[in-house]
VMD Tcl script that draws the C-alpha trace (Angstrom):
set ca {
  {0.00 0.00 0.00}
  {1.86 3.07 -1.26}
  {1.03 6.68 -0.39}
  {3.04 9.89 -0.17}
  {3.80 8.98 3.45}
  {5.29 5.58 2.63}
  {7.40 7.13 -0.13}
  {8.52 10.03 2.07}
  {9.67 7.89 4.99}
  {10.66 4.71 3.15}
  {8.13 2.50 4.95}
  {5.84 -0.26 3.72}
  {2.51 0.74 5.26}
  {0.97 4.20 5.93}
  {0.70 3.49 9.65}
  {2.42 5.50 12.39}
  {2.72 4.80 16.11}
  {2.11 8.06 17.98}
  {4.84 9.16 20.38}
  {2.96 8.47 23.63}
  {4.78 9.56 26.79}
  {5.69 6.52 28.87}
  {4.28 4.16 26.24}
  {6.23 4.62 23.00}
  {9.41 3.01 24.26}
  {12.24 1.69 22.08}
  {10.67 -1.77 22.06}
  {7.26 -0.56 20.86}
  {8.65 1.94 18.36}
  {11.02 -0.65 16.87}
  {8.23 -3.24 16.65}
  {6.08 -0.85 14.61}
  {8.99 -0.04 12.29}
  {9.82 -3.74 11.89}
  {6.17 -4.36 10.96}
  {6.49 -1.87 8.09}
  {5.09 1.23 9.77}
  {6.82 4.17 11.45}
  {7.45 3.91 15.17}
  {7.97 7.17 17.05}
  {9.90 7.22 20.33}
  {8.43 9.43 23.07}
  {11.05 11.58 24.81}
  {8.98 13.86 27.07}
  {9.63 11.76 30.19}
  {13.28 11.00 29.35}
  {16.38 12.84 30.40}
  {18.87 13.89 27.74}
  {21.09 10.87 28.43}
  {18.09 8.53 28.46}
  {17.00 9.96 25.11}
  {20.37 9.17 23.59}
  {20.36 5.63 25.00}
  {16.79 5.04 23.79}
  {17.66 6.08 20.23}
  {20.63 3.73 20.20}
  {18.48 0.93 21.61}
  {15.99 1.36 18.76}
  {18.84 1.06 16.27}
  {19.83 -2.24 17.89}
  {16.25 -3.50 17.50}
  {15.53 -2.36 13.94}
  {17.26 -1.28 10.80}
  {14.08 0.33 9.50}
  {13.18 4.05 9.58}
  {11.92 5.36 12.93}
  {11.15 8.67 14.56}
  {11.39 10.49 17.88}
  {9.22 13.28 19.20}
  {9.98 16.43 21.15}
  {7.20 18.52 22.78}
  {8.74 21.97 22.49}
  {6.97 23.59 25.43}
  {8.38 21.15 28.00}
  {11.53 21.82 30.04}
  {14.67 20.40 28.45}
  {13.20 20.20 24.94}
  {16.05 22.12 23.30}
  {18.71 19.84 24.77}
  {16.82 16.73 23.65}
  {16.39 18.17 20.17}
  {20.16 18.59 19.93}
  {20.55 14.90 20.75}
  {18.09 13.95 18.00}
  {20.16 15.98 15.55}
  {23.46 14.51 16.75}
  {22.07 10.97 16.46}
  {20.63 11.78 13.02}
  {17.18 10.44 13.88}
  {15.47 9.75 10.51}
  {12.17 11.41 11.44}
  {11.61 14.11 14.08}
  {8.08 14.79 15.29}
  {7.43 18.03 17.15}
  {4.42 19.63 18.82}
  {3.49 22.58 21.04}
  {5.88 25.09 19.55}
  {7.53 26.62 16.48}
  {9.62 24.10 14.57}
  {11.56 26.05 11.95}
  {14.91 25.47 13.70}
  {14.21 21.75 13.99}
  {13.37 21.58 10.31}
  {16.61 23.26 9.28}
  {18.72 21.03 11.51}
  {16.99 17.80 10.44}
  {17.11 18.65 6.75}
  {20.83 19.38 7.07}
  {21.54 15.68 7.61}
  {18.72 14.38 5.39}
  {16.13 13.84 8.12}
  {12.40 14.44 7.81}
  {10.10 16.40 10.12}
  {6.46 15.85 11.10}
  {4.54 18.57 12.95}
  {1.60 17.55 15.11}
  {-1.25 20.09 14.82}
  {-4.88 20.49 15.79}
  {-5.76 23.73 13.94}
  {-5.48 25.21 10.47}
  {-3.36 28.07 11.82}
  {-0.71 25.72 13.16}
  {-0.89 23.47 10.07}
  {-0.18 26.40 7.76}
  {2.58 27.67 10.06}
  {4.25 24.25 10.08}
  {4.10 24.12 6.30}
  {5.72 27.58 6.09}
  {8.42 26.44 8.49}
  {9.30 23.59 6.13}
  {7.74 20.56 7.84}
  {7.59 17.54 5.53}
  {4.26 16.22 6.84}
  {1.57 16.83 9.45}
  {-0.08 14.64 12.05}
  {-3.56 16.15 12.25}
  {-5.13 15.20 15.58}
  {-8.90 15.25 16.00}
  {-11.10 15.54 19.06}
  {-11.44 11.76 19.50}
  {-7.75 11.26 20.28}
  {-6.19 10.31 23.58}
  {-4.43 13.15 25.38}
  {-4.20 16.36 23.34}
  {-6.64 16.25 20.44}
  {-8.26 19.35 19.03}
  {-11.78 20.72 19.33}
  {-12.88 19.50 15.87}
  {-13.43 15.82 15.12}
  {-11.18 13.95 12.71}
  {-14.02 13.51 10.22}
  {-14.04 17.24 9.50}
  {-10.58 18.37 10.67}
  {-8.59 15.96 8.49}
  {-10.17 16.78 5.10}
  {-10.30 20.50 5.83}
  {-6.57 20.65 6.61}
  {-5.72 18.25 3.77}
  {-7.43 20.71 1.44}
  {-5.55 23.66 2.94}
  {-1.95 22.39 2.72}
  {0.30 20.87 0.09}
  {2.32 18.56 2.36}
  {1.05 15.08 3.30}
  {-1.40 14.68 6.17}
  {-1.43 11.79 8.64}
  {-4.81 11.43 10.37}
  {-4.88 10.84 14.14}
  {-7.75 10.47 16.59}
  {-10.34 7.72 16.21}
  {-8.30 5.20 14.21}
  {-7.81 1.63 15.36}
  {-8.55 -0.71 12.46}
  {-8.47 -1.07 8.68}
  {-11.85 0.56 8.27}
  {-10.40 3.71 9.80}
  {-7.37 3.54 7.52}
  {-9.63 3.25 4.48}
  {-11.71 6.22 5.67}
  {-8.61 8.35 6.37}
  {-7.36 7.79 2.83}
  {-10.78 8.72 1.47}
  {-10.70 11.94 3.53}
  {-7.47 13.03 1.85}
  {-4.94 11.79 4.40}
  {-1.92 9.75 3.34}
  {-1.95 7.50 6.39}
  {-2.98 7.18 10.02}
  {-1.30 7.57 13.42}
  {-2.58 5.39 16.26}
  {-1.95 5.74 19.99}
  {-4.62 3.91 21.96}
  {-4.56 0.92 19.60}
  {-0.76 0.50 19.78}
  {-0.90 1.07 23.55}
  {-2.82 -2.20 23.75}
  {-0.32 -4.53 22.10}
  {2.05 -7.16 23.45}
  {5.11 -4.91 22.96}
  {3.57 -1.98 24.83}
  {5.03 -1.46 28.33}
  {1.64 -0.52 29.80}
  {0.43 -2.58 32.77}
  {-1.96 -5.46 31.88}
  {-4.69 -3.96 34.10}
  {-4.72 -0.80 31.99}
  {-4.75 -2.80 28.75}
  {-7.71 -4.82 30.00}
  {-9.52 -1.65 31.01}
  {-9.06 -0.37 27.46}
  {-10.77 -3.54 26.21}
  {-13.59 -3.31 28.75}
  {-14.49 0.35 28.28}
  {-16.59 1.90 25.53}
  {-16.63 5.00 23.38}
  {-18.53 7.00 26.04}
  {-16.14 6.26 28.92}
  {-13.59 9.04 28.43}
  {-13.52 12.66 29.57}
  {-12.07 15.72 27.77}
  {-10.90 18.56 29.99}
  {-8.02 20.99 30.57}
  {-7.98 20.15 34.29}
  {-5.90 16.99 34.02}
  {-2.57 18.25 32.72}
  {-3.30 21.88 31.90}
  {-4.04 21.33 28.20}
  {-7.33 20.09 26.70}
  {-6.81 16.37 27.28}
  {-8.79 13.13 26.87}
  {-8.47 10.35 29.44}
  {-10.43 7.42 30.73}
  {-12.93 8.53 33.37}
  {-11.42 7.09 36.55}
  {-11.29 8.06 40.20}
  {-7.77 9.37 39.61}
  {-8.87 11.57 36.71}
  {-11.88 12.88 38.65}
  {-9.59 13.76 41.55}
  {-7.38 15.93 39.36}
  {-10.39 17.57 37.73}
  {-11.92 18.52 41.10}
  {-8.66 19.62 42.76}
  {-9.02 23.24 43.90}
  {-5.56 23.34 45.48}
  {-3.58 22.23 42.46}
  {-1.29 25.28 42.52}
  {-0.26 24.55 46.11}
  {0.05 20.83 45.36}
  {2.50 21.55 42.53}
  {5.04 22.60 45.17}
  {5.29 18.93 46.14}
  {4.77 17.25 42.76}
  {7.05 19.37 40.58}
  {10.36 17.93 41.91}
  {9.46 14.44 40.64}
  {8.31 15.80 37.29}
  {11.51 17.85 36.99}
  {13.64 14.76 37.62}
  {11.72 12.86 34.93}
  {12.33 15.66 32.43}
  {16.00 15.80 33.40}
  {15.61 19.45 34.35}
  {16.78 21.19 37.56}
  {13.79 21.59 39.88}
  {14.57 25.18 40.78}
  {14.57 26.14 37.10}
  {11.28 24.38 36.54}
  {9.68 25.98 39.60}
  {11.01 29.42 38.67}
  {9.64 28.89 35.18}
  {6.22 28.13 36.62}
  {6.29 31.28 38.74}
  {7.56 33.55 35.96}
  {5.44 32.19 33.11}
  {2.44 34.36 33.82}
  {-0.79 33.43 35.57}
  {-2.40 31.30 32.84}
  {0.81 29.48 31.92}
  {1.61 28.92 35.60}
  {-1.74 27.19 36.10}
  {-1.10 25.02 33.07}
  {2.39 23.97 34.19}
  {1.19 23.29 37.73}
  {-1.48 20.90 36.47}
  {1.11 19.24 34.24}
  {3.37 18.62 37.23}
  {0.47 17.21 39.25}
  {-0.53 14.82 36.45}
  {2.89 13.20 36.12}
  {2.64 10.71 39.01}
  {-1.02 9.65 38.39}
  {-0.23 8.92 34.73}
  {2.84 6.88 35.71}
  {0.87 5.03 38.40}
  {-1.57 3.81 35.80}
  {0.99 2.90 33.14}
  {3.41 1.15 35.48}
  {1.15 -0.31 38.19}
  {-2.28 -0.45 36.58}
  {-3.64 1.63 39.48}
  {-6.90 3.10 38.19}
  {-7.97 4.41 41.60}
  {-5.04 6.80 41.89}
  {-3.98 6.76 38.27}
  {-4.92 8.47 35.03}
  {-5.06 6.54 31.75}
  {-4.89 8.66 28.60}
  {-7.25 6.90 26.19}
  {-9.02 7.94 23.03}
  {-12.68 7.29 22.28}
  {-11.49 4.59 19.91}
  {-10.95 2.39 22.97}
  {-14.55 1.29 22.38}
  {-13.46 -0.67 19.29}
  {-10.32 -2.16 20.84}
  {-11.09 -5.76 21.79}
  {-7.78 -7.60 22.19}
  {-4.02 -7.38 22.80}
  {-2.23 -8.61 19.65}
  {1.43 -8.33 18.76}
  {2.31 -5.26 16.71}
  {3.04 -7.43 13.65}
  {-0.35 -9.15 13.94}
  {-2.10 -5.80 14.33}
  {-0.46 -4.17 11.31}
  {-1.13 -7.20 9.11}
  {-4.76 -7.21 10.26}
  {-5.18 -3.50 9.54}
  {-3.97 -3.83 5.97}
  {-6.30 -6.76 5.28}
  {-9.24 -4.95 6.90}
  {-8.54 -1.86 4.80}
  {-8.59 -3.94 1.63}
  {-11.90 -5.54 2.62}
  {-13.38 -2.14 3.47}
  {-12.28 -0.77 0.13}
  {-13.77 -3.78 -1.68}
  {-17.09 -3.26 0.10}
  {-17.23 0.40 -0.91}
  {-16.24 -0.47 -4.48}
  {-19.01 -3.08 -4.64}
  {-21.60 -0.56 -3.44}
  {-20.44 2.08 -5.91}
  {-20.40 -0.47 -8.74}
  {-24.00 -1.46 -8.01}
  {-24.92 2.23 -7.93}
  {-23.28 2.84 -11.30}
  {-25.08 -0.14 -12.84}
  {-28.42 0.99 -11.43}
  {-27.84 4.53 -12.70}
  {-26.91 3.22 -16.17}
  {-30.03 1.04 -16.30}
  {-32.24 3.94 -15.23}
  {-30.68 6.23 -17.83}
  {-31.14 3.56 -20.54}
  {-34.79 2.96 -19.69}
  {-35.53 6.71 -19.73}
  {-33.86 7.19 -23.13}
}
mol new
graphics top color blue
foreach p $ca { graphics top sphere $p radius 0.5 }
foreach p [lrange $ca 0 end-1] q [lrange $ca 1 end] { graphics top cylinder $p $q radius 0.2 }
display resetview
């Protein structure tokens, strides 16, 4: 299955594993690349040294193209980006910031750059900055999707830009891949679906919860980590949403978050204080969310924890290997396409017969 995305990145299938913090580890990213897709390493919760080691681990696990992401608004992002350049990561994925410098540095060694966007404004800006492709994330997505659903956001941005679009948010099977291509995208990015695979590091309790829950069991709010965010509705998520003392609580939670980001705590805390009132509230919630998210991923604790899941969890019913999942998606997409072709063929025949009888 060839699209502009497969040609651009040198992959077999137009399927991308989203760079999910704490989930898209070297093992998962390499498994997706080995299956013919594009695995993206998540670096938000890694220190600079851990980022370098993770990139080298991926190269030990696969000789196929892979990517790594860098959320630009987080502490330590610039230092991690320098490591991605030094290691000549084939594909860099950025979000939450201006990426022109990343584009220039990646292109200098022949790398490619994907910008993750949720609005037309940011899509057009990324194109101007030289990004090679976009991940367009709709409202259905886990974590930080946009306000518009994928069904309308993807085609509207695909019409507005010249670079390839990868659709994200609401995709978990071959039917979704077929639909994304019909909407003008060149491929799909999946988070929740790849989270629930054998190679994913997520605790089995969380994977099972993803299977058990339906499309109505998530919540979308900016009170979890400071940005509009979708997560499974759990006691842990509700606790963060209701917390009226989150600014005070960040005094105690920010040191752990700073260590995870590989950033001096005093710099992080000073940044929170000096960022302005609205940004300070956002960063405080982000610090408070770190431990609950880790508790769910590592321990499967859904009472204290927060599980970032997309609405697509309602059509996730098992825990396959990555290779099994990718193979299944391609076959499902072909069947979906054949079904649509059969319906359109019948319609054309009926229209021809009607036209002939009226002549």
